[in-house]
N, CA, C and O atoms as a Maestro MAE file, in Angstrom:
{
 s_m_m2io_version
 :::
 2.0.0
}

f_m_ct {
 s_m_title
 :::
 protein
 m_atom[288] {
  # First column is atom index #
  i_m_mmod_type
  r_m_x_coord
  r_m_y_coord
  r_m_z_coord
  i_m_residue_number
  s_m_chain_name
  s_m_pdb_residue_name
  s_m_pdb_atom_name
  i_m_atomic_number
  :::
  1 25 -37.582 -8.280 122.641 1 A "MET " " N  " 7
  2 3 -35.613 -8.135 122.421 1 A "MET " " CA " 6
  3 2 -35.723 -7.890 123.723 1 A "MET " " C  " 6
  4 15 -36.751 -7.502 124.277 1 A "MET " " O  " 8
  5 25 -34.127 -8.219 124.515 2 A "SER " " N  " 7
  6 3 -33.567 -8.075 125.281 2 A "SER " " CA " 6
  7 2 -32.716 -6.630 125.743 2 A "SER " " C  " 6
  8 15 -31.880 -6.062 125.040 2 A "SER " " O  " 8
  9 25 -33.114 -6.255 126.959 3 A "ASP " " N  " 7
  10 3 -32.594 -4.101 127.300 3 A "ASP " " CA " 6
  11 2 -30.932 -4.459 126.702 3 A "ASP " " C  " 6
  12 15 -30.350 -3.376 126.768 3 A "ASP " " O  " 8
  13 25 -30.061 -5.405 126.217 4 A "CYS " " N  " 7
  14 3 -29.144 -5.299 125.854 4 A "CYS " " CA " 6
  15 2 -28.733 -4.400 124.816 4 A "CYS " " C  " 6
  16 15 -29.864 -4.316 124.338 4 A "CYS " " O  " 8
  17 25 -28.071 -3.680 124.094 5 A "ALA " " N  " 7
  18 3 -28.013 -2.533 122.870 5 A "ALA " " CA " 6
  19 2 -26.752 -3.012 122.157 5 A "ALA " " C  " 6
  20 15 -26.127 -2.556 121.199 5 A "ALA " " O  " 8
  21 25 -26.589 -4.029 122.898 6 A "ALA " " N  " 7
  22 3 -25.072 -4.308 122.139 6 A "ALA " " CA " 6
  23 2 -25.355 -5.382 120.519 6 A "ALA " " C  " 6
  24 15 -25.962 -6.444 120.377 6 A "ALA " " O  " 8
  25 25 -24.635 -4.544 119.560 7 A "PRO " " N  " 7
  26 3 -25.089 -5.405 118.054 7 A "PRO " " CA " 6
  27 2 -25.359 -6.844 118.116 7 A "PRO " " C  " 6
  28 15 -26.211 -7.411 117.431 7 A "PRO " " O  " 8
  29 25 -24.541 -7.441 119.028 8 A "ASP " " N  " 7
  30 3 -24.576 -9.013 118.722 8 A "ASP " " CA " 6
  31 2 -25.446 -9.344 119.599 8 A "ASP " " C  " 6
  32 15 -25.837 -10.504 119.468 8 A "ASP " " O  " 8
  33 25 -26.189 -8.397 120.988 9 A "CYS " " N  " 7
  34 3 -27.780 -9.059 121.125 9 A "CYS " " CA " 6
  35 2 -28.747 -8.813 120.012 9 A "CYS " " C  " 6
  36 15 -29.517 -9.758 119.839 9 A "CYS " " O  " 8
  37 25 -28.913 -7.780 119.201 10 A "GLN " " N  " 7
  38 3 -29.542 -7.908 118.282 10 A "GLN " " CA " 6
  39 2 -30.079 -8.577 117.316 10 A "GLN " " C  " 6
  40 15 -31.188 -8.637 116.786 10 A "GLN " " O  " 8
  41 25 -28.390 -9.398 117.109 11 A "SER " " N  " 7
  42 3 -28.221 -10.504 116.363 11 A "SER " " CA " 6
  43 2 -29.332 -11.936 116.885 11 A "SER " " C  " 6
  44 15 -30.084 -12.667 116.240 11 A "SER " " O  " 8
  45 25 -28.988 -11.862 118.270 12 A "ILE " " N  " 7
  46 3 -29.049 -12.930 118.801 12 A "ILE " " CA " 6
  47 2 -30.708 -13.237 119.630 12 A "ILE " " C  " 6
  48 15 -31.098 -14.271 120.172 12 A "ILE " " O  " 8
  49 25 -31.361 -12.023 119.475 13 A "ASP " " N  " 7
  50 3 -32.687 -12.514 119.701 13 A "ASP " " CA " 6
  51 2 -33.170 -12.976 119.201 13 A "ASP " " C  " 6
  52 15 -33.780 -13.806 119.876 13 A "ASP " " O  " 8
  53 25 -33.483 -13.061 117.740 14 A "PRO " " N  " 7
  54 3 -34.071 -14.121 116.848 14 A "PRO " " CA " 6
  55 2 -34.031 -15.361 116.615 14 A "PRO " " C  " 6
  56 15 -34.760 -16.063 115.914 14 A "PRO " " O  " 8
  57 25 -32.747 -15.710 117.515 15 A "LEU " " N  " 7
  58 3 -32.575 -17.309 117.522 15 A "LEU " " CA " 6
  59 2 -32.854 -17.831 118.875 15 A "LEU " " C  " 6
  60 15 -32.390 -18.959 119.043 15 A "LEU " " O  " 8
  61 25 -33.407 -17.392 119.767 16 A "VAL " " N  " 7
  62 3 -33.996 -17.192 121.042 16 A "VAL " " CA " 6
  63 2 -34.949 -18.843 120.928 16 A "VAL " " C  " 6
  64 15 -34.686 -20.031 121.113 16 A "VAL " " O  " 8
  65 25 -36.115 -18.045 120.526 17 A "THR " " N  " 7
  66 3 -36.666 -19.201 120.327 17 A "THR " " CA " 6
  67 2 -36.713 -20.388 119.595 17 A "THR " " C  " 6
  68 15 -37.123 -21.431 120.105 17 A "THR " " O  " 8
  69 25 -36.285 -20.307 118.316 18 A "PRO " " N  " 7
  70 3 -35.754 -21.950 117.757 18 A "PRO " " CA " 6
  71 2 -34.884 -22.804 118.652 18 A "PRO " " C  " 6
  72 15 -34.991 -24.009 118.880 18 A "PRO " " O  " 8
  73 25 -33.741 -21.682 119.249 19 A "TYR " " N  " 7
  74 3 -33.199 -22.655 119.996 19 A "TYR " " CA " 6
  75 2 -33.498 -23.477 121.637 19 A "TYR " " C  " 6
  76 15 -32.951 -24.403 122.235 19 A "TYR " " O  " 8
  77 25 -34.636 -22.578 121.914 20 A "VAL " " N  " 7
  78 3 -35.693 -23.233 122.755 20 A "VAL " " CA " 6
  79 2 -36.280 -24.542 122.364 20 A "VAL " " C  " 6
  80 15 -36.405 -25.643 122.900 20 A "VAL " " O  " 8
  81 25 -36.645 -23.909 121.031 21 A "ASP " " N  " 7
  82 3 -37.616 -24.958 120.427 21 A "ASP " " CA " 6
  83 2 -37.083 -25.883 119.970 21 A "ASP " " C  " 6
  84 15 -37.871 -26.616 119.373 21 A "ASP " " O  " 8
  85 25 -35.553 -26.378 119.968 22 A "GLY " " N  " 7
  86 3 -34.460 -27.276 119.219 22 A "GLY " " CA " 6
  87 2 -34.420 -26.901 117.979 22 A "GLY " " C  " 6
  88 15 -33.473 -27.406 117.376 22 A "GLY " " O  " 8
  89 25 -35.034 -26.255 117.400 23 A "GLU " " N  " 7
  90 3 -34.515 -26.342 115.794 23 A "GLU " " CA " 6
  91 2 -33.778 -25.025 115.534 23 A "GLU " " C  " 6
  92 15 -34.033 -24.155 114.700 23 A "GLU " " O  " 8
  93 25 -32.911 -25.081 116.346 24 A "LEU " " N  " 7
  94 3 -31.099 -24.075 115.475 24 A "LEU " " CA " 6
  95 2 -29.942 -24.999 115.361 24 A "LEU " " C  " 6
  96 15 -29.445 -25.909 116.024 24 A "LEU " " O  " 8
  97 25 -29.722 -24.374 114.225 25 A "PRO " " N  " 7
  98 3 -28.532 -25.136 113.496 25 A "PRO " " CA " 6
  99 2 -27.628 -25.175 114.389 25 A "PRO " " C  " 6
  100 15 -27.768 -24.352 115.293 25 A "PRO " " O  " 8
  101 25 -26.772 -25.834 114.442 26 A "GLU " " N  " 7
  102 3 -25.496 -25.966 115.821 26 A "GLU " " CA " 6
  103 2 -24.539 -25.082 116.063 26 A "GLU " " C  " 6
  104 15 -23.995 -24.798 117.130 26 A "GLU " " O  " 8
  105 25 -24.303 -24.489 114.539 27 A "ALA " " N  " 7
  106 3 -23.703 -23.123 114.990 27 A "ALA " " CA " 6
  107 2 -23.999 -21.620 115.032 27 A "ALA " " C  " 6
  108 15 -23.372 -20.566 115.139 27 A "ALA " " O  " 8
  109 25 -25.537 -22.132 114.866 28 A "ASP " " N  " 7
  110 3 -25.940 -21.025 115.868 28 A "ASP " " CA " 6
  111 2 -26.292 -20.978 117.254 28 A "ASP " " C  " 6
  112 15 -26.463 -20.013 117.999 28 A "ASP " " O  " 8
  113 25 -26.400 -22.766 117.541 29 A "ARG " " N  " 7
  114 3 -26.427 -22.980 118.896 29 A "ARG " " CA " 6
  115 2 -25.487 -22.464 119.546 29 A "ARG " " C  " 6
  116 15 -25.843 -21.990 120.625 29 A "ARG " " O  " 8
  117 25 -24.244 -22.360 119.259 30 A "LEU " " N  " 7
  118 3 -22.824 -22.670 120.040 30 A "LEU " " CA " 6
  119 2 -22.972 -21.036 119.514 30 A "LEU " " C  " 6
  120 15 -22.275 -20.495 120.372 30 A "LEU " " O  " 8
  121 25 -23.238 -20.426 119.026 31 A "ARG " " N  " 7
  122 3 -23.113 -18.819 118.970 31 A "ARG " " CA " 6
  123 2 -24.062 -18.092 119.793 31 A "ARG " " C  " 6
  124 15 -24.066 -16.883 120.021 31 A "ARG " " O  " 8
  125 25 -24.840 -18.950 120.194 32 A "LEU " " N  " 7
  126 3 -26.039 -18.212 121.401 32 A "LEU " " CA " 6
  127 2 -25.317 -18.984 122.839 32 A "LEU " " C  " 6
  128 15 -25.300 -18.109 123.704 32 A "LEU " " O  " 8
  129 25 -24.974 -19.738 123.163 33 A "ASP " " N  " 7
  130 3 -24.456 -20.493 124.496 33 A "ASP " " CA " 6
  131 2 -23.332 -19.465 124.352 33 A "ASP " " C  " 6
  132 15 -23.438 -18.601 125.222 33 A "ASP " " O  " 8
  133 25 -22.517 -19.320 123.714 34 A "ALA " " N  " 7
  134 3 -21.331 -18.214 124.258 34 A "ALA " " CA " 6
  135 2 -21.866 -17.260 124.337 34 A "ALA " " C  " 6
  136 15 -21.903 -16.905 125.515 34 A "ALA " " O  " 8
  137 25 -22.456 -16.428 123.533 35 A "HIS " " N  " 7
  138 3 -23.734 -14.745 123.948 35 A "HIS " " CA " 6
  139 2 -23.838 -15.091 125.530 35 A "HIS " " C  " 6
  140 15 -23.081 -14.579 126.354 35 A "HIS " " O  " 8
  141 25 -24.673 -15.847 125.802 36 A "VAL " " N  " 7
  142 3 -25.507 -16.138 127.128 36 A "VAL " " CA " 6
  143 2 -24.658 -16.289 128.330 36 A "VAL " " C  " 6
  144 15 -24.915 -16.259 129.533 36 A "VAL " " O  " 8
  145 25 -23.521 -16.470 127.617 37 A "GLY " " N  " 7
  146 3 -22.573 -16.843 129.154 37 A "GLY " " CA " 6
  147 2 -21.901 -16.078 129.358 37 A "GLY " " C  " 6
  148 15 -21.077 -16.157 130.269 37 A "GLY " " O  " 8
  149 25 -22.040 -14.910 128.453 38 A "ARG " " N  " 7
  150 3 -21.270 -13.547 128.960 38 A "ARG " " CA " 6
  151 2 -22.003 -12.887 128.951 38 A "ARG " " C  " 6
  152 15 -21.562 -12.115 129.802 38 A "ARG " " O  " 8
  153 25 -23.383 -12.257 128.489 39 A "CYS " " N  " 7
  154 3 -24.549 -11.480 128.840 39 A "CYS " " CA " 6
  155 2 -25.758 -11.631 129.433 39 A "CYS " " C  " 6
  156 15 -26.752 -12.231 129.023 39 A "CYS " " O  " 8
  157 25 -25.609 -11.129 130.273 40 A "PRO " " N  " 7
  158 3 -26.715 -11.264 132.041 40 A "PRO " " CA " 6
  159 2 -27.910 -11.011 130.886 40 A "PRO " " C  " 6
  160 15 -28.628 -11.971 130.605 40 A "PRO " " O  " 8
  161 25 -28.138 -9.647 130.175 41 A "PRO " " N  " 7
  162 3 -29.988 -9.536 129.698 41 A "PRO " " CA " 6
  163 2 -30.273 -10.862 129.172 41 A "PRO " " C  " 6
  164 15 -31.195 -11.534 129.635 41 A "PRO " " O  " 8
  165 25 -29.263 -11.415 127.896 42 A "CYS " " N  " 7
  166 3 -29.957 -12.188 127.087 42 A "CYS " " CA " 6
  167 2 -30.159 -13.364 127.668 42 A "CYS " " C  " 6
  168 15 -31.137 -14.004 127.282 42 A "CYS " " O  " 8
  169 25 -29.165 -14.020 128.885 43 A "ARG " " N  " 7
  170 3 -29.174 -14.846 129.401 43 A "ARG " " CA " 6
  171 2 -30.548 -14.749 130.346 43 A "ARG " " C  " 6
  172 15 -30.565 -15.766 131.039 43 A "ARG " " O  " 8
  173 25 -31.726 -13.895 130.638 44 A "GLU " " N  " 7
  174 3 -32.374 -13.408 131.357 44 A "GLU " " CA " 6
  175 2 -33.797 -14.024 130.395 44 A "GLU " " C  " 6
  176 15 -34.832 -14.652 130.620 44 A "GLU " " O  " 8
  177 25 -32.949 -13.271 128.980 45 A "ARG " " N  " 7
  178 3 -34.016 -13.577 127.739 45 A "ARG " " CA " 6
  179 2 -34.316 -14.705 127.759 45 A "ARG " " C  " 6
  180 15 -35.469 -15.100 127.936 45 A "ARG " " O  " 8
  181 25 -33.297 -15.446 127.573 46 A "LEU " " N  " 7
  182 3 -33.421 -17.148 127.209 46 A "LEU " " CA " 6
  183 2 -34.238 -17.459 128.375 46 A "LEU " " C  " 6
  184 15 -35.426 -17.758 128.260 46 A "LEU " " O  " 8
  185 25 -33.527 -17.387 129.691 47 A "ASP " " N  " 7
  186 3 -34.333 -18.065 130.917 47 A "ASP " " CA " 6
  187 2 -36.077 -18.281 130.525 47 A "ASP " " C  " 6
  188 15 -36.783 -19.288 130.463 47 A "ASP " " O  " 8
  189 25 -36.384 -16.618 130.279 48 A "ALA " " N  " 7
  190 3 -38.021 -16.555 130.188 48 A "ALA " " CA " 6
  191 2 -38.334 -16.633 129.313 48 A "ALA " " C  " 6
  192 15 -39.504 -16.255 129.263 48 A "ALA " " O  " 8
  193 25 -37.687 -17.187 127.686 49 A "GLU " " N  " 7
  194 3 -38.609 -17.748 126.928 49 A "GLU " " CA " 6
  195 2 -38.351 -19.314 126.868 49 A "GLU " " C  " 6
  196 15 -38.920 -20.013 126.030 49 A "GLU " " O  " 8
  197 25 -37.478 -19.817 127.785 50 A "ARG " " N  " 7
  198 3 -37.682 -21.387 128.304 50 A "ARG " " CA " 6
  199 2 -39.178 -21.189 129.581 50 A "ARG " " C  " 6
  200 15 -40.272 -21.690 129.318 50 A "ARG " " O  " 8
  201 25 -39.067 -20.836 130.168 51 A "SER " " N  " 7
  202 3 -40.059 -20.410 131.374 51 A "SER " " CA " 6
  203 2 -41.618 -20.718 130.240 51 A "SER " " C  " 6
  204 15 -42.406 -21.664 130.237 51 A "SER " " O  " 8
  205 25 -41.566 -19.593 129.473 52 A "VAL " " N  " 7
  206 3 -42.827 -19.617 128.861 52 A "VAL " " CA " 6
  207 2 -43.102 -21.095 128.135 52 A "VAL " " C  " 6
  208 15 -44.110 -21.798 128.219 52 A "VAL " " O  " 8
  209 25 -41.970 -21.309 127.456 53 A "ARG " " N  " 7
  210 3 -42.105 -22.644 126.757 53 A "ARG " " CA " 6
  211 2 -43.193 -23.560 127.512 53 A "ARG " " C  " 6
  212 15 -44.387 -23.821 127.360 53 A "ARG " " O  " 8
  213 25 -42.088 -23.939 128.469 54 A "GLU " " N  " 7
  214 3 -42.329 -24.658 129.609 54 A "GLU " " CA " 6
  215 2 -44.392 -24.508 130.504 54 A "GLU " " C  " 6
  216 15 -45.332 -25.203 130.890 54 A "GLU " " O  " 8
  217 25 -44.052 -23.443 130.389 55 A "MET " " N  " 7
  218 3 -45.900 -23.129 130.985 55 A "MET " " CA " 6
  219 2 -46.894 -23.921 129.771 55 A "MET " " C  " 6
  220 15 -47.806 -24.715 130.003 55 A "MET " " O  " 8
  221 25 -46.402 -23.430 128.384 56 A "LEU " " N  " 7
  222 3 -46.904 -23.543 127.579 56 A "LEU " " CA " 6
  223 2 -47.222 -25.167 127.599 56 A "LEU " " C  " 6
  224 15 -48.259 -25.815 127.735 56 A "LEU " " O  " 8
  225 25 -46.066 -25.455 127.435 57 A "ARG " " N  " 7
  226 3 -46.322 -27.779 127.584 57 A "ARG " " CA " 6
  227 2 -47.304 -28.108 128.311 57 A "ARG " " C  " 6
  228 15 -48.262 -28.765 127.902 57 A "ARG " " O  " 8
  229 25 -47.056 -27.370 130.308 58 A "GLN " " N  " 7
  230 3 -47.666 -27.818 130.992 58 A "GLN " " CA " 6
  231 2 -49.308 -27.388 131.092 58 A "GLN " " C  " 6
  232 15 -50.004 -27.798 132.021 58 A "GLN " " O  " 8
  233 25 -49.876 -26.445 129.938 59 A "GLU " " N  " 7
  234 3 -50.903 -26.155 130.172 59 A "GLU " " CA " 6
  235 2 -51.725 -26.476 128.511 59 A "GLU " " C  " 6
  236 15 -52.718 -25.983 127.977 59 A "GLU " " O  " 8
  237 25 -50.615 -27.671 128.034 60 A "HIS " " N  " 7
  238 3 -51.037 -27.839 126.492 60 A "HIS " " CA " 6
  239 2 -52.682 -28.198 126.518 60 A "HIS " " C  " 6
  240 15 -53.400 -27.546 125.760 60 A "HIS " " O  " 8
  241 25 -53.353 -29.333 127.468 61 A "ALA " " N  " 7
  242 3 -54.375 -29.420 127.486 61 A "ALA " " CA " 6
  243 2 -55.041 -28.782 127.523 61 A "ALA " " C  " 6
  244 15 -55.823 -28.645 126.582 61 A "ALA " " O  " 8
  245 25 -55.108 -27.980 128.712 62 A "ALA " " N  " 7
  246 3 -56.089 -26.707 128.602 62 A "ALA " " CA " 6
  247 2 -56.494 -26.314 127.448 62 A "ALA " " C  " 6
  248 15 -57.581 -26.537 126.915 62 A "ALA " " O  " 8
  249 25 -55.538 -25.674 127.028 63 A "LEU " " N  " 7
  250 3 -55.527 -24.487 125.892 63 A "LEU " " CA " 6
  251 2 -55.778 -25.399 124.655 63 A "LEU " " C  " 6
  252 15 -56.117 -24.814 123.626 63 A "LEU " " O  " 8
  253 25 -55.717 -26.088 124.636 64 A "CYS " " N  " 7
  254 3 -56.762 -27.246 123.491 64 A "CYS " " CA " 6
  255 2 -57.822 -27.626 123.474 64 A "CYS " " C  " 6
  256 15 -58.359 -28.315 122.606 64 A "CYS " " O  " 8
  257 25 -58.231 -27.241 124.385 65 A "ARG " " N  " 7
  258 3 -60.330 -27.186 124.422 65 A "ARG " " CA " 6
  259 2 -61.139 -27.028 123.380 65 A "ARG " " C  " 6
  260 15 -61.037 -25.887 122.930 65 A "ARG " " O  " 8
  261 25 -61.881 -27.677 122.821 66 A "GLU " " N  " 7
  262 3 -62.295 -27.373 122.184 66 A "GLU " " CA " 6
  263 2 -63.765 -26.412 122.137 66 A "GLU " " C  " 6
  264 15 -64.408 -25.889 121.227 66 A "GLU " " O  " 8
  265 25 -63.937 -26.507 123.942 67 A "HIS " " N  " 7
  266 3 -64.753 -25.295 124.151 67 A "HIS " " CA " 6
  267 2 -64.039 -24.491 126.035 67 A "HIS " " C  " 6
  268 15 -63.381 -25.009 126.937 67 A "HIS " " O  " 8
  269 25 -64.726 -22.852 125.822 68 A "ALA " " N  " 7
  270 3 -64.179 -22.319 126.797 68 A "ALA " " CA " 6
  271 2 -64.459 -22.826 128.356 68 A "ALA " " C  " 6
  272 15 -65.625 -23.153 128.579 68 A "ALA " " O  " 8
  273 25 -63.556 -22.923 129.409 69 A "PRO " " N  " 7
  274 3 -64.140 -23.515 130.548 69 A "PRO " " CA " 6
  275 2 -65.185 -22.424 131.506 69 A "PRO " " C  " 6
  276 15 -64.993 -21.237 131.769 69 A "PRO " " O  " 8
  277 25 -66.201 -23.215 131.851 70 A "LEU " " N  " 7
  278 3 -67.327 -23.049 132.319 70 A "LEU " " CA " 6
  279 2 -66.991 -21.262 133.110 70 A "LEU " " C  " 6
  280 15 -67.346 -20.092 132.965 70 A "LEU " " O  " 8
  281 25 -66.238 -21.964 133.819 71 A "ALA " " N  " 7
  282 3 -65.830 -20.523 134.490 71 A "ALA " " CA " 6
  283 2 -65.652 -19.340 133.881 71 A "ALA " " C  " 6
  284 15 -65.925 -18.338 134.543 71 A "ALA " " O  " 8
  285 25 -65.192 -19.187 132.590 72 A "LEU " " N  " 7
  286 3 -65.168 -18.043 131.752 72 A "LEU " " CA " 6
  287 2 -66.942 -17.293 131.359 72 A "LEU " " C  " 6
  288 15 -67.047 -16.298 130.642 72 A "LEU " " O  " 8
  :::
 }
 m_bond[287] {
  # First column is bond index #
  i_m_from
  i_m_to
  i_m_order
  :::
  1 1 2 1
  2 2 3 1
  3 3 4 2
  4 3 5 1
  5 5 6 1
  6 6 7 1
  7 7 8 2
  8 7 9 1
  9 9 10 1
  10 10 11 1
  11 11 12 2
  12 11 13 1
  13 13 14 1
  14 14 15 1
  15 15 16 2
  16 15 17 1
  17 17 18 1
  18 18 19 1
  19 19 20 2
  20 19 21 1
  21 21 22 1
  22 22 23 1
  23 23 24 2
  24 23 25 1
  25 25 26 1
  26 26 27 1
  27 27 28 2
  28 27 29 1
  29 29 30 1
  30 30 31 1
  31 31 32 2
  32 31 33 1
  33 33 34 1
  34 34 35 1
  35 35 36 2
  36 35 37 1
  37 37 38 1
  38 38 39 1
  39 39 40 2
  40 39 41 1
  41 41 42 1
  42 42 43 1
  43 43 44 2
  44 43 45 1
  45 45 46 1
  46 46 47 1
  47 47 48 2
  48 47 49 1
  49 49 50 1
  50 50 51 1
  51 51 52 2
  52 51 53 1
  53 53 54 1
  54 54 55 1
  55 55 56 2
  56 55 57 1
  57 57 58 1
  58 58 59 1
  59 59 60 2
  60 59 61 1
  61 61 62 1
  62 62 63 1
  63 63 64 2
  64 63 65 1
  65 65 66 1
  66 66 67 1
  67 67 68 2
  68 67 69 1
  69 69 70 1
  70 70 71 1
  71 71 72 2
  72 71 73 1
  73 73 74 1
  74 74 75 1
  75 75 76 2
  76 75 77 1
  77 77 78 1
  78 78 79 1
  79 79 80 2
  80 79 81 1
  81 81 82 1
  82 82 83 1
  83 83 84 2
  84 83 85 1
  85 85 86 1
  86 86 87 1
  87 87 88 2
  88 87 89 1
  89 89 90 1
  90 90 91 1
  91 91 92 2
  92 91 93 1
  93 93 94 1
  94 94 95 1
  95 95 96 2
  96 95 97 1
  97 97 98 1
  98 98 99 1
  99 99 100 2
  100 99 101 1
  101 101 102 1
  102 102 103 1
  103 103 104 2
  104 103 105 1
  105 105 106 1
  106 106 107 1
  107 107 108 2
  108 107 109 1
  109 109 110 1
  110 110 111 1
  111 111 112 2
  112 111 113 1
  113 113 114 1
  114 114 115 1
  115 115 116 2
  116 115 117 1
  117 117 118 1
  118 118 119 1
  119 119 120 2
  120 119 121 1
  121 121 122 1
  122 122 123 1
  123 123 124 2
  124 123 125 1
  125 125 126 1
  126 126 127 1
  127 127 128 2
  128 127 129 1
  129 129 130 1
  130 130 131 1
  131 131 132 2
  132 131 133 1
  133 133 134 1
  134 134 135 1
  135 135 136 2
  136 135 137 1
  137 137 138 1
  138 138 139 1
  139 139 140 2
  140 139 141 1
  141 141 142 1
  142 142 143 1
  143 143 144 2
  144 143 145 1
  145 145 146 1
  146 146 147 1
  147 147 148 2
  148 147 149 1
  149 149 150 1
  150 150 151 1
  151 151 152 2
  152 151 153 1
  153 153 154 1
  154 154 155 1
  155 155 156 2
  156 155 157 1
  157 157 158 1
  158 158 159 1
  159 159 160 2
  160 159 161 1
  161 161 162 1
  162 162 163 1
  163 163 164 2
  164 163 165 1
  165 165 166 1
  166 166 167 1
  167 167 168 2
  168 167 169 1
  169 169 170 1
  170 170 171 1
  171 171 172 2
  172 171 173 1
  173 173 174 1
  174 174 175 1
  175 175 176 2
  176 175 177 1
  177 177 178 1
  178 178 179 1
  179 179 180 2
  180 179 181 1
  181 181 182 1
  182 182 183 1
  183 183 184 2
  184 183 185 1
  185 185 186 1
  186 186 187 1
  187 187 188 2
  188 187 189 1
  189 189 190 1
  190 190 191 1
  191 191 192 2
  192 191 193 1
  193 193 194 1
  194 194 195 1
  195 195 196 2
  196 195 197 1
  197 197 198 1
  198 198 199 1
  199 199 200 2
  200 199 201 1
  201 201 202 1
  202 202 203 1
  203 203 204 2
  204 203 205 1
  205 205 206 1
  206 206 207 1
  207 207 208 2
  208 207 209 1
  209 209 210 1
  210 210 211 1
  211 211 212 2
  212 211 213 1
  213 213 214 1
  214 214 215 1
  215 215 216 2
  216 215 217 1
  217 217 218 1
  218 218 219 1
  219 219 220 2
  220 219 221 1
  221 221 222 1
  222 222 223 1
  223 223 224 2
  224 223 225 1
  225 225 226 1
  226 226 227 1
  227 227 228 2
  228 227 229 1
  229 229 230 1
  230 230 231 1
  231 231 232 2
  232 231 233 1
  233 233 234 1
  234 234 235 1
  235 235 236 2
  236 235 237 1
  237 237 238 1
  238 238 239 1
  239 239 240 2
  240 239 241 1
  241 241 242 1
  242 242 243 1
  243 243 244 2
  244 243 245 1
  245 245 246 1
  246 246 247 1
  247 247 248 2
  248 247 249 1
  249 249 250 1
  250 250 251 1
  251 251 252 2
  252 251 253 1
  253 253 254 1
  254 254 255 1
  255 255 256 2
  256 255 257 1
  257 257 258 1
  258 258 259 1
  259 259 260 2
  260 259 261 1
  261 261 262 1
  262 262 263 1
  263 263 264 2
  264 263 265 1
  265 265 266 1
  266 266 267 1
  267 267 268 2
  268 267 269 1
  269 269 270 1
  270 270 271 1
  271 271 272 2
  272 271 273 1
  273 273 274 1
  274 274 275 1
  275 275 276 2
  276 275 277 1
  277 277 278 1
  278 278 279 1
  279 279 280 2
  280 279 281 1
  281 281 282 1
  282 282 283 1
  283 283 284 2
  284 283 285 1
  285 285 286 1
  286 286 287 1
  287 287 288 2
  :::
 }
}
């Protein structure tokens, strides 16, 4: 959850992952867009979630191996 304690921030937090995954209904997406436009802590939370998603996308093949790497 973000460091922001406003009630609106708490209601936004569960929407971040579906937003980044492109699974959020338009009304919720617009609400999140408006909120992060005025809330730096929530914008940072959204940016962090995007970074994690991008890292997972880039490492997908390595994460899906049947066997652990020999380096382990």
